[in-house]
N, C-alpha and C positions, 0 to 999 in steps of 0.2 A: 302443383306439389312443390314444396320447398326442398331445395337441395343443399347439401353441406359443401365443404371445401373440395371434396373429391368428386363431387357430382352425384353422390349417392343420396337417396331420399332420407330425410331426417325422421327418426322414430321418436315418439314421445316415450319418456322413461316409464317403466311400469309403476303402478301404484304401490305404496307401502302395504305390508300385510294387513295392518289394522284398518286400512281403507278398503282393501280388496275383499276381506272376509275369507272364509275357507274355500269358497268356490273359485277364487282367483279374480273374478270381476267384481266391481262394486255392486252391492245389491241395493235395490230401490228402497228408500226409507231408512237406511242404516244411520246410526248415530254419527258415523264419520262424516256423513254429508250434512249433519246438523238438523235433520228433519224429525228425529225421535229423541226426546229428552228423558225418557223413563228408563227404568231398570228392567231387565228380563226377570222372569220368574226364578230361574236358576240362580241368578245373582242374589236375589232376595233370600232364597232358601239357604244359600251358602253363608250369608251374613248371620242369619238366625242360628244356624248350626254352630258357627264360630262363637257367637255370644253365649249360646247354651253351654258349650264346653268351658268357656272362661268362667261362667257363673258356677258350674259344677266344681271347678277347681278352687275358685276364690272363696266361696261361702264357708266351706269347712275351715279354711285358714283363718277367716275372720272370727269364727266362733272360738277357735283355738286361741287367738290373740286376746279375746275378751277374757277367757279363763285365765290365761297367763297374767293379764293385768290385775285381775282380782287377787290372784295368789301373791303377786308382788306388792299390792296395796296392803293386804293383811300382814305380810311380813314386815312392811314398813311401820305399820301401827304397832305391831308386837315389839319391834325394836325400840320404838319411842316409849312404850310402856316399861320395857326393861330399863331404859335409861332413866325414866322418871323414878322408878323404884330404887335404882342405884344412887341417884342424887339424894333422894329422901333418906336412904340409909346413912349416907355420908353426913347429911345434916343432923341426923339424930345422934350419930356417933360423936360428933363434935359439940353437941349441945346447942346447936343453932335454933333460933326461934321458929324457923320454917319447918321444923320436924313435924311430920304427921303420923298418927298411929295407923299402922297397917297390920291387920290381924286376919285378913282373908284376901283371896285373889280379886274379889269384886271391888275392894277398896281402891283399886287403881283408878277406876273411873270417877268415883265420888270424891276422893281426897287428893289424888296426885295430878290429875289432869286439869289444869286451870287456864291454859293458853288457847285452847280451842273450845268450840261449843260441845260440851259433854253430851247434849241431847242428840247431836248428829252422830257421834260415835256410838251411842247406845242404840240408835235406830238402825245402824248397819252391822255392828259387831256385838258379841256378848261373850262373857267368860263361860266356858263350857261347864266346868266343875268349880263351884265356889268353895275352895279348900280353906280350912282354917290354918293360920300361920302363927306359930309360937314366936315369941320375941327372940331374935337372933338366929332363927332357923330359916333356911332357904327352901322354897317350894317352887316346883315347876307348874305353872298355870298354862291353860290352853285357851286361846282366843279363837272364836269361830265366826264365820260369816253367817248372818241370819238367813240371807236369801239362799245360801247353799252350804248346809252344815258340813259337807265333806271337805270344804276348804278351811283349814285351820292353821294356826301358827303358835308355837310355844313361846313363852317368856317366863322369866323367873322373878320372884319377889322375895325379899328378906323381911321377916316380921320386925316391926319397930313399935315402940311406945313413946308417945310424945311426953316431954317432961312437964 
């Protein structure tokens, strides 16, 4: 038996808790000894429960984000249509050659939008009520998402007549 400086027998230090297990002594075949590389059933169940909770929280937030994105997109398109109508009104008021006749809400797609593919816009959005617009009068039009008619955005047009 080995002895220390004072002649007392040397004791080996106790194993750390993760190596001892709950019983105090190392158990045969434990992962701490490197003999078992798998996971216990309780560990797998806990991972599945945590993933289930994360999925239950994340999926409603994702669907909410998709809806918010659609609302933002239709508001952006409606703002562009309002801008196109205002530019056209200014062109007509100054007698510019780019003036287009606008006598209904639906004219915005056919006559005012020329920088993007009109077919793509018509495939995704439509004017809800195609109101007639008299020259010089301003009408509030409503743009709606074809896939979800509850998502709408207003825009205004002023009636114009090309020279």
